N, C-alpha and C positions, 0 to 999 in steps of 0.2 A: 754572421760575418764573412762566411764563404760567399754568400750573393754579393755583398758589398765589393769584395776582393774581385770576383769575376766580372761585375759591372764595370769597375775601374779598368780591367785589364781590356776589356771590349772598346773602352773609350779611348784607349792610348793611340791608335791611329788617327783618329779626329783631332786629338789634343797636339799631336805631332804637326799636323797641318795648320792648326790654329795659332801656332807660335810664329815668331818673325824669321825663323830659319829659311834660307831659299829652298824651292823645290826644284830639283834637277832631274834631267832625263837624258840617257845616253841614246842618241837616234842614229848613232853609226853602226856599221857591221862589226863583227867580232874582231877584236884587237885593232880597230880604228876608232876609238872614240870620239864622238861627235856630241859634246854635252851643250844642252840648252838648259837655262836656269831662269827662273821666275822668282822675284824677291819683292818684299814690300817695305815700306818706311813711311814716315811721316803722319802718324796716326792723328785723324781729328775725328772724334766720336767714334763711330763704327766703320770709317773709311780709311783707306791707305793708299798711296801712290804705288803703282806696281811697275816692275822694270823687267826687261828682258835682256840677258846675255847670251849671244849665239857663238859658242865655241870660245875663242881667246879674244873676241872682240869686246871693246867697251860696253859697259852696261848702258841701255838706254830705255827711256820711258816706253812703256807697252804701246802706247799709240802716238808716239811722237808728239812735236808741238810742246805746248805748256803742260807743266807736271800735273795741273788739274784734269787735263784730258784723260790721264791714265789714273786718276784717283776712282777707286771702285769699292763697292761693298757687295757682299754675299757671293765672292769671288770663288769659284771652284778651280782648282789646278789639278790635273792628273797626267801621268805618264801611262799611255795605253798601247795595245799591241804586243805580239810576242815576237816573231822573226823581225818585222818591221816595227819600229817604235814611233809613235808621234806624242807631243806634247799638246794637251788640249786645255784651253783656259776660257772661261766664261763667268761673266757677271754683270752687275749692274754699275756702268761707268758713268760718270758725271758728264762726259763729252757727248754721251749719246741720248740719255734720258730713258733708255729701254735696254734689255739684256744684249750683250754683245760679246763677242770672243774671237777667238782663233784656234787654229790648228796648224802645228810646226811640225815639218818632216825634215830629213836630210836626204837628199838625192845624190846617191853615190856616183851616178853616171855624169852628172854635171858638176859634182864636188860643191854643192851649194845647198844652203838650207832653203825650203819653200815654205812659206806662210800664206795660209788660207782665212781670210777675215770673214766674219758673218755678223749679222745682226738678226736675230730671230728670237721669238719667245722660248721656243725648244731648244735644248742642245743637239748638236748634230748626232746621229747614231751611227754612222759609218763613213769612212774615208776610203774611196777606191783609187788606187794608184795604176794608171796605165802609161803605156809608151806615148801616147799623143795627148792623153787629157787626165785630169784628176776630178773625181766626184765627190762633193761633200753632201751626204745624204741625210735628211732630216725625217724623222718618223711623222706621221699623220697628226694634225691637230694644233699645229703652231699659229697658223693664221686661219681665218674663217673659211677661205678658199681651198685649204689643204686639209680639211676636217677628216676626210677619208684618203687622202692621198699623200704621196710623198713629194717633198720639194727637195730638187736636185740643184746644186750650185755646180756647174761645169766650169773648170779652170784649164785653159790650154797649158800642156806642160812647158815650164820655163817660161810663162808669160806673167808671172806675179798675179796681181789682183785683177787682171783681165777676165770676167767671168761673165756666163749667162745664166738664167735660171729656167727650169721647166718643173711642171707637176707630172708625177707619172702615178699609175694605179698600184704598181708593184715595185718592189726593190729592184734596182738594175740587176742584170746577169753579171756574174762575176768573171766570166771569159774574158781573159786578157788583162785582168786586174789583180793585183795584190790588194786584199780587203782588210782593213784595219777596223776593228768593233771599238767605237767610242763609248765608254760608260761614264759620262759625268755626274 
């Protein structure tokens, strides 16, 4: 009986995410909340339509456009980081046909949310936030050509989705960056 009770207690965090309650993440600094929220609705078999609310803005479908573009399965949502927080989302979305996701942060200097979209087999492992650029780093193994190398998406600060990709042999140096570990 004790084992059953312990097993149920260990399942509670997974069950909480499996429900229809939104997952929210405070991305702002202390005493200045900037909450982002992911919610889901419209269940069809094992899929849902996912929506994002940034602060007090209206809720919008995760990938814009038609609601079916934001219909996904096996979606993981997690609030990550310590001093600097990020909201990470990844799943199989109908609009892509392959794993897709995003990482969302709040830039206190610009007073704006920043969103970094990606489409990779592996979830990102780290987000580097620098004054001039942001690096979304994927561990080795997602693509054939990255079997032993890290894949880095480089976003210019404040430039939205304008990014470049490169493959590197080691994790980028953290000098000049705040690094958020992403564990999806």
